[in-house]
Residue, then its C-alpha position, 0 to 999 in steps of 0.5 A: m253202223k261200223y265199229n272197231y273190234t276188241e281182242m279178248k285174251e284167255n279167260e278175259h271178258s268184255y266188261d271185266n273193267f267194269d264193276l257190274r254190281m256198282t254200275n249198270e250202264v257201260p260203253a259198248v265193247y265189240v268182240r267179233s262173234k265166232m258165228p259169221e252170221d252174226n258178224g256186224n250185229p252190234y247188239i250181239e257183238a257187244l254181248p259178253e261171252a258165257r262163262t266157261e265151266d272152269e269160271v262157273f266152278t270158281t264163280y259160283n262156289k263162294q265161301p266168305l273168310f272164316p276165322n282159323e281154329k286158333e282164333v275160334r278158340n279165343m272167341s266168345v260164345n256171342e262172337k261165335l254165335e255172330m259168326v254163324a250168320l256167315l253161313r248164309k253167304v256160303r255158295f256152292v256151284l250146283p249141276f244146273h249152273a253151267l247149263l244155265e250160263q250157256e242157255f242164257n247167253n244163247v237165248l240173248r244171242v237168238s233174241y238179237r238175231d231175230r230182230i231188225e234194226k229200223e231207223s227213223e227220220d224223226p227222232i225217237k224221244i227217250t228219257m235216261n238218268d231223268t234227262e231227255d234224249s233222242t235216238h233214231v234206232r228202233l229194233q223190231g221183231n222179224h215176224g219171219a223168224a220162226s223160234n222164240a228164245g226162252i228159258t224156264l227155270i223151275g225148282y223147289s224153293g230154297c234150291g238156289k235159283s235166285a241166288s244163282l240168278e244173281i251170280l249169273l247176271s254179274n257177268y252182264p251189263q244191264v245197259i249197253i250204250h252204243k254210238s253211231e258214226s254221227f256220235q248219237r247214243f243209243p241204249q240196249i237193255v240186256y235184261l230186266v229182272v221183274v220180281c212177280p208181285a204176290n197175287s197180282n194180275f197181268s195188269a200189275l206185271y206190265i206195270s212192273i215191267g216199266e218200273e224196271i225199265d225206269k230203274a235200268l235207265g237211271n230214271l228216278e222219276p217213274v217215266y215209263e212205269q207211268m206210261v204203262k199205267r196210263a194205258r187203260t186195258v191189259g192189252e194196251k198195256a202189252n202194246v206199250i211194253c212192246k214199244l218199249i222193248e223195241m225202243f230200248a233193244i231189250g234182250c230178256i225179261i226175267f220173270d222171278e217168282i212166277q208162281l205168285l202170279d194170278f194165272s186165272g181170267q181171260k186169255e189176255s190174263t194168262y201166260e200165253s199173252l206174254l207169249t204173244v209179246v214175245n211173238k211180236t218183239k222176239v224179246a226172250i222170256m225166262a220164268v223162274g219159279t217153283e214147280d207148282a207154277y209150271s202147271k199154270m204157266f203151261p196148261n198144255l204141251r203146245m205152250s210148254r214147247r214154246t218157251g225154249a229150254f226147260i232147266e229143273a234146278n232141283a234135280y241135284c237134290e235127288n243125288k246122294q253123293y253130290f249131297a255128301t260132298i256139300v255137307s263135307n264142305l259146309m261142315k268145314f265151318q263149325w264152332m264146336d268145342e270139338r270138331i265133328e266130322p260128317n259120317r254116314e249117319i250124320i249125312q243121312a239125318l241131314y239129308d232126311v231134314s232137308k231132302g237135299i235142298i241147299a237152303q234148308l241144309v244150310s238153315v238146319y246146320m246154322y240152328m245145330q251151331i246156335h243150339y250147341l253153342r247156347a246150351k250149358k251142357k254141350p250135347v252129342i252131335n248125332a243123327d238124334y240130335i239132328y232129327r231133334i233140332s229140326r223138329q224143334y225149329f221146323p215143327g211139322i215140316q217132315p211129312f212135306l219134305d217126304d212127299m215133295n211132289n205135292h204142290n200144296y205140300e210145297k207151299k206148306r213147306e215153304e211156310i214152315m221154313k219162312n217161319g224157321n228162318l225168321e226165328l233164326e234171324r232173330l237169334i242172330q241179331n241177338a247174338q250180334q247185339e250180345a257180341n257188341r255189348e261185350k266189345i263195348y264193356q271190354q273197351m269201357k273196362i280198358s278205357e277206365e284202367k287206363g284212366l282215359p276218361a280223366i286224361k280226355n277231360n283234362a286235355i280238353q280243358n288244357i286246350m280250351n284255356a290255351i286257345s283262350i290265350t291265343g285267341e284262336i276260336y274253336n268250339k268245344t266240340r271240335v276240341e273233343q274231336a281233336v282229343d279223341h283223334a289223339i287218343g286213337l293214334k297207335r303211338n298213344v296207346n299208353a300215352d299220358e295227358v301231356m302227349i294227348t294234349k299236344d297231339a290234339y293241339q297240333w291236329l287242331k292247328t293243321h286243321a285251320s280251315d275247320k275252325r268255327s266262323g269268327t275272327k282271330k284276336k290280333a292281340v299280340m302276346d307277350d312273354e308272359h302270355i306265351q309262357i302261360r299257354d305252353e304251361l297249360l299245354n304241357n301241364 
């Protein structure tokens, strides 16, 4: 297959012109590979480059817009409580991010390097966007290739794995559409993300892969999910998945929350059965989960070596210096009466109640803000206050934090965190509703002071009387809409009834196509009727 290359400038990526959060299907953009052996391989040369270290820093370091100190001083307590929810959107660049970027890009390229494109004389039927199509291309694994591409991303619950995965994939289109010289289209699914169903077996996992293939291809009707379901045994389902991997040139299958899988049972229901799919198709596998999944997935060293790169996502949690930097950045966002600086005592206390885990740290800090804002007597923010907050909202968690290496403890810690975060969301939602009630009350108060209810009713009545004279047919709902539009105009902030009536009537006339169905009266108005209409509109 011949294709034209595109030149990329510095800090440019192949698909910068596409919003990959909104669309998952893009036409192929080919960039000559820096590896000579990959030149002419469309599946590799259509992939974007990995982000540089500088790009990783700017991309993974996300901070939403917060109000400045002057704006905060003018906010009500409920408005401040509402702002606390924004802390959930804060993202910090973590030490494993650059490695994750490089390894993911590498495993994709290795995966496609270890395959052979086969052309079929007979058309291969495919379904995309609920429309039947066909292709003559199938990408088969090269059994002579010794290496298997893969990544294992392991870490505590809440250490940032899933959030990092979302940012990582924002650099890659999920589906790349290639066109042959005969203008035949054939899809390349770059990646699939399969969230492992809780307590499910590998039969359910394979069905989930089929479901994700349908989503990637834009099929509302479950074509490939049903294809996997129809296979009777786990082994047969695995064979169907192999065919689909070849048919759609799937680069990497990412299994998130892999600790939820049931690894017990026969050999075909173990992680090793997934590796047979890898051996046959050369698809890359990325396993994402907590540490207790690792021992289940890899009961022996031989298997762990076959999974490729191992990334320990929570390694940063033990670095106190790095943690202090994170706390300093997080505490830039606060709504206390007086600004609290992160001294050594506060940093140590926050580390004790979070053990450096980002999600736990943010949750405790959010509770600190909420508790402070709701308190009638403002507390002193110190280490004792932080320990008290942790005990109150995450009761019983400390022993599990103190022994993070115990996998059973990790499950209990995760459960306590989940319960604490549910309460946190409830408090934030209540604050949001209270803030909305305050705004509505203020709007109603201002409306009453300006006499808007009377102005609105009089304007509506004036227009209804006027159009009865002109013969124009508008229903009352449409007239109310016109009056609301007029009241909302900036120039009418302090307008009287006459101005509101005029602007609303003018709006109705310029939106003639929006009239209610009916025939305009053809009676000709005499001077007396015109005078009556004008008097009504001008009050």
